[in-house]
N, C-alpha and C positions, 0 to 999 in steps of 0.2 A: 413407529419413529426409527428412520432409516439409519443405520449405521455409518459414520462418517468414515470415508474413504483413506484408505491408507497413500499417505504421501513416501513419495522414496527420503528414505537419509542418503545425505552425498557429504563428501569427505568436503571439508575445507580446504585443505592440499590442493586438489584437484575439482576444484567449482567447476558446473557444467557452464556453457554459455549461456548469457542470459537470455537469447534471445530461443535456446534449445526448452527454457524455464517458462518463457513466453508461450510455444508453441503448448506446452504442456497444459498451462491453463484454457488456451484457446479450445482443448480439446474438453477441459471439464465442462466449459461455461454455455459451449453450443448444445450440448442436451438440456439444460435447463435456464437459459436465458432466451428473453424474448425480444429478440431486437425491434421491435416497433414499441415495447412500452419500457426496456431498461435504460434509466439514465445512472448511466456513470461517472464517477468523481475519482479524480486524482489527489493525493496530497502530494505536495508541493515538496521536493523537486522530482525525486527518482519514482515515487507514487504516479505523477505526471508524465514522464517519462513510458513509463510501464502501459499506464491507460491510454496512450495515446497511441501506442500499436495494436492492443486490444479493442481498442474502439474499430479503427480502421480495418482488421481482422474480422470483426464478429456483424460489421456493417451496421450499426448502431443507429437506428433513426432520430433520437434526441442528441441535440449536441451535447459535448462533452465539456464535464463540471471540472474547476481546480479550486482547490482550498490551501490556505496556508492558515497552519494549528497555531502560529506561536502565540496571538495573544490567550491562548485557552491551555495552554502549560499550563502544569502543576509545579514545574519548576522555577517560576519567572525569580522569585525573590534570590534562588540560588545561583543561578544561572543569569540573569538577565534578558533584555530582547535583544533575538536575533539583528544582527546591523543590517540583514538582507529578507526584509519581508516583503510579500507579494500580497495583490490584493486578492482576496477571494472571488472566483467568478462563477457562478452560480447558472445559465441561461435556461434551466426550465424550472416550473412549478416542484419543489421538494416537499409540499405538504399531501397527503396520499401518495407519493410516488416508490416505485419498486428502484432502489439504491442500493449500487454495485459501487463498493466504497474500494480504493484501490490504492499499495503500498507496495514498497519494494520488499523491506525486510523488517518483520515483525520481531520484537525483543519483549521489551518488557507489558505493552500493550497503552501505555501511557499517550501514545503517540495518536492510536485509535481512537482514542476514549478524547482526547484534544477535537479529533477531528468528529467524531458524533456529538457531540459540544458545538461545532461549529454549524454542521447540517442542520440542529435544531433551532438555530437562531432562525432561520430562512423557512422554519416550519416543521411538520411533523409528519416525517414518512411514514409511508405504508410498512417497510420494511425495508431494513440495512443488510447488506451481507456484503463480505470481506474476501479481496482477493491478493494474497500477497504473493512474490516473489519467492522469497525465503521464508522458514521459520526459525530464529536461531534458539528458540527455547528462552527461560530467563524470565519468564511473567512473574508481574508484581499485582496483576490485575486480572478477573478470568475474562482472556479474549482470546478468539481463536479464529485462524481462517476456517473459510468454506470454501475456499476454494487455494489451492496452493501449488506450486510448480516445485519445492521441494524442503525437506529439514535439513537443517544441519548444527552439529555441536563446533560451540567456540569455548577455549577458553577464557578465564577471566583476563582483562585486559587488551581485548582484539575485538574487532567489529568488521562488520562487512560493510564496503562503500560502493555503488552503484553511481559510473562515471558515465557520460554521454562524451563522445569526441567532436572533431568536426563532423565527419561524415556519418553522424547521426547512432551509430555503433554504440551498444551497451557494453559497457567494462566493469566485470564483477571483479573484487578485489578482498582480501582479508590482510588487515591492517591493525596495526597497535590503535587503541583507542586515544582518540588526539584529545579528549575532554572528559568531564567530568560528569556527563550524562550522555544518553543515547542521543544521535544526531537528527533534530525533527526532520522528517521527509518530506 
């Protein structure tokens, strides 16, 4: 068993550009992903934006899948359904697939657990690996990214938000937490 790669730690006051972190992910993925077989799924919304870029840059043959984890969240009783639910779209056979799940910011692990539950609704994949732009720590579940742009340590009450502007530029920002739970990606 090989040791996990050492991912860099970045300062939350000086986050790298999102595209710089995407490039770091591409460099890691090129050595281990088979473009003919890899099935990529982005988690709405930030994970989809990252997955769109990764999918294009890696030249993957299978179409990109997207999922919304809202119905698999374990905090529906406390936070309710999000107003803006999106349909999941998995345009390939999940059963037996080598899936690369993509999210923007890994925090508690609950979004990833919900995403895996959603994927298993479509079939049993052979393998699921996780790529995330940033890991901010604070895990509640034993979830770790296989591929990661960087680690960032945030103080309580802060969150990292990924936004996409009209020119399709991805922007990372550290803000005061806006709600009682992590945003569903």
